N, C-alpha and C positions, 0 to 999 in steps of 0.2 A: 284234146284237153290236157293230156299228160305233158305235151310240149309247152303249153301255156303255163302250167305249174312250174316246170323247170325254168322257163324264161323268167317267171316272177321271182323265183328263189335266187337266180343269178343276178337279176337287177337289184334285188334287195341287198345281196352281199356286196355288190359294187357300191351302192349308195352308202352302206354302213362303213365300208373301207374308206371311201372319200370323206365321209363325215368325221371319222376318227382322225384322219390325216389333217383335216382343217383345224380340228380342235387342238392337236399337238402343235401345229404351226402357231396358233393363237397363243397357246401357253408358252411356247419358246419365245415369242416376241414380247410377251409380258415379262418374262424372266430377264430378257436382255434390257428392258427399260428399267426394271427395278434394281439391276446390278449397279452398285456405285461405280462411278468413273474412277480410273486410276489417277493418282496425284500427277499433276502436270510436270513437276520437277522433283528430283530426288532431294530429300532433306540433306542439308549440309552437315557432315559429321562434325562432332566436337573436335576442336584442335587440341592436341596433346603434345607435350614436349617429348622429343626423341633423344635418347642418350646412347652412347657407344659403350660396349662391354670393354672393360680395362684389359681383358686377357686376349680376346680374339677380334675385337673391333666391330662386332655385330651391332647394328642399330636396332633398338627396340623402344617401345613406349616406357616412359619413366615409371609408371605404375606397375609394370611387369618386371622391372629390374630389381636385382637383389643388392642391397647395400653391403659394402665391406669396409675394412679400414683404409684400403688404398683406392677406393672408387666404387663404381657400379658394375655389376656382372649380369650375364644372361642366364647363368645357371649356378647351382651350388657347386658343381664340379669345377667350374672355372674359378669360382671364388676360392675354393680350397687349393687349386693348383697355383694360383697367383700369390696367395697369402700364406700358404703352407700350414 
């Protein structure tokens, strides 16, 4: 009788373990189906004008350039060095 009780407990533990694994698999499958698909193509970035620094020649977007009397610069140090 003792062996039947141990066998019953072991079988119940195995059933419980398998039941939980099946539930986790179903939950994971549902999560994969609910996840939005990634976009098919990367969005095209906005086109911006590129300008060269009047001091060092570095190319940078126009909206990041610093304007000076003699042109556009990549930093305040280059503007001061060029214009004095």
